[in-house]
C-alpha positions in Angstrom: 0.0 -0.1 0.0 1.3 3.5 -0.7 1.8 6.1 2.0 -0.8 8.3 0.3 -3.5 5.6 0.3 -2.6 4.7 3.9 -3.2 8.4 4.9 -6.4 8.2 3.0 -7.4 5.2 5.0 -6.4 6.9 8.2 -8.4 10.0 7.4 -11.5 7.8 6.5 -11.2 6.1 9.9 -10.6 9.1 12.0 -12.5 11.8 10.1 -14.9 9.7 7.9 -17.7 12.2 7.7 -15.6 15.4 7.3 -15.1 16.9 3.8 -12.2 15.5 1.9 -12.8 17.6 -1.3 -15.5 19.6 -3.1 -16.6 19.3 -6.6 -18.9 22.3 -7.4 -21.7 22.2 -4.8 -21.0 18.5 -4.0 -19.0 17.7 -1.0 -17.2 14.4 -0.9 -16.3 12.8 2.6 -13.1 11.0 3.3 -15.2 7.8 3.7 -16.8 8.4 0.3 -13.4 9.0 -1.3 -11.9 5.9 0.1 -15.0 3.8 -1.0 -14.7 5.2 -4.6 -10.9 4.6 -4.5 -11.2 1.1 -3.5 -13.9 0.3 -6.1 -11.7 1.7 -8.9 -8.6 0.0 -7.5 -10.3 -3.4 -7.7 -10.8 -2.8 -11.5 -7.3 -1.6 -11.9 -5.9 -4.6 -10.0 -7.3 -6.8 -12.7 -4.9 -5.1 -15.3 -2.0 -6.2 -13.2 0.9 -4.2 -11.6 2.8 -2.0 -14.0 -0.1 -1.9 -16.6 -0.8 1.3 -18.1 -4.4 3.0 -18.4 -5.8 6.3 -19.4 -8.5 8.1 -17.4 -10.5 10.5 -19.5 -12.2 12.4 -16.6 -12.8 15.9 -15.6 -11.0 17.3 -12.6 -12.9 16.2 -9.5 -13.8 13.3 -7.3 -13.7 10.6 -10.0 -10.2 11.7 -11.2 -9.0 11.9 -7.6 -10.3 8.4 -7.0 -8.6 7.1 -10.2 -5.3 8.5 -9.3 -5.5 7.2 -5.8 -6.5 3.8 -7.1 -3.6 3.9 -9.5 -1.2 4.3 -6.6 -3.0 1.5 -4.6 -2.9 -1.1 -7.5 0.5 -0.2 -8.9 -0.6 0.8 -12.4 0.5 3.9 -14.4 -2.4 6.2 -15.2 -2.4 9.0 -17.6 -5.2 11.5 -17.0 -6.6 13.3 -20.1 -9.5 15.7 -20.7 -12.7 13.9 -21.0 -13.4 15.5 -24.5 -10.1 14.2 -26.0 -10.8 13.3 -29.5 -11.0 9.6 -30.3 -8.2 9.8 -32.8 -5.8 11.3 -30.1 -6.9 8.7 -27.6 -6.1 5.9 -30.1 -2.6 7.4 -30.6 -2.1 7.5 -26.9 -3.2 3.9 -26.5 -0.8 2.9 -29.2 2.2 4.9 -28.0 1.8 4.1 -24.3 0.6 0.6 -24.7 -2.4 1.4 -22.5 -4.6 -1.6 -21.5 -7.7 0.5 -21.0 -9.3 3.8 -21.2 -11.7 4.8 -18.5 -14.4 7.6 -18.5 -17.2 8.7 -16.3 -18.2 6.4 -13.4 -15.3 4.1 -14.2 -16.7 3.0 -17.5 -14.4 1.5 -20.1 -14.1 3.6 -23.3 -11.8 0.9 -25.0 
């Protein structure tokens, strides 16, 4: 486990209901952030340590969860804007050898 994810777990345990981050009008608690991170980490773990993936997500809770999950599962994650053109994503997949592209709500785009 990474030190960052360990700190997240500690905050979720000690300050679970407190706000970890805000996304517009939405407040995300430490407990919610940890829950989302674990859900994404489970999907990432299936790729295997050292795998590469792309997250086409806007800045916010989903991207934070994806980045934390990448740390937890040992994959390399490249964040790109959600409106990245399909052609550019295809080039990135080929150049990076990315196993998957994830979009909103952890859905696979490729």
